[in-house]
N, C-alpha and C positions, 0 to 999 in steps of 0.2 A: 854482201851476204856470205856467211860462213857455213861450213858443213854442219849439218844437224839442225839448221834453222827450218822452221815449218814454212811451207809454201801454201799460201791461201789463194784459191782461185774462185771466181764467181761464174757460174754457168746459168744461163737462162734458157728456158725452153720456149718454143714458139708460142705456146699458150700461156706461158708464165706460171705454170702450176708446179708445185713441188709436193711429192707424196709425203706421207707421215714420217718417213725415215729421214727427211731433210735433204735427200738427194734429188737431183733434177729428174723429172719424169722421162721415161724412155719413150721411144716412138710407139712401142706396143702398149704401154700404159695409156698414152694419149688416145690411141686407137680404141682401146677398151672403154675408156671414159666416154668417147664419142658414141660408140655403139650402145652403151647403157643409156645415154641421153636420148638417142633415136628410138630405142625400145620403149622407154617411158613415154615419149611423145606418141608413139603408135598405140600404146595401151590407153592413153587418154583420148585419142582421136575419135573413137566410136561414140563418145558422149554427145558430141554436137553433130547433127546430121541435117541434110537437106533431103526431104522426102518428096518423091514424085507421086502425086495424088490425082485421081480422076473421080469426079462426082457427076454422075449422069452424063458422062462423055466429055465434060469440060476438064481440061488439064490444069492442075494447080501445082504449086511448089510451096511446101511448108518447111520452115527452118525450125527444128525442134532440138531439145536438149534432154538427154536421158535423166530421169528423176525429177523433171519439172513438168508442170501441168501446161498443156496447150489448150487454149480456149479459142474457138473459132465458130463462126455461124455459117451454116449451110441452109439454103432455102429449099425445102422439100417440095416436090411436085405431087399432085394427086396420083396415086397408083404406086408402082414400084420405083424405088430410088436405089441407085447402085453407087457404093463408095468402094474404090479400089486404092490400095496403098502398096507401092512397090517397096519391097524389102531390099535395100541396097546390097547386102552381103550375100543373100541366097538367090537373088534375082527372081523371087517368087512374088506374086501379088496376093495380098490378103484382101478378100472381098467380103463386103457386108451388104446384104440386100435388106432394105427396109420398105415395108409396105405401109402406105399412108392413104387412108380413104376417109375423106371428110374429117370428122372429129376424132378418128381412131388414134390410139397411141401407137407410136412406132413399135414394130416387132422385127425380129431377125437376129442374126448372129454372124460372127466372123467365120469364114470358111477359107482354108488355104487354097489358093488356086494358082494356076500357071498359064500364061498365054504364050 
């Protein structure tokens, strides 16, 4: 090798990524990329939930996905029926009371409640 010859080296990062400039990613760039991936995963995590539900005192667990319809059957008893859904983020229970008497149609509404 003579003076003035170009020296070429190859450097690989642990993750094997190279930013747009063609230089190996620094530790800070790798950390920032990891934080961005984790933040995106956290933004998407709320979409799929397991809800704790009580219907007339019976404890149920429903797996739900935001934006998708949940179809389930609950057998009402004659008189008042109580449906409680625990909201995981606020730790509040949403309560719906439904009165059923003979051939009556269900009536009632959701009321935020806390136990």
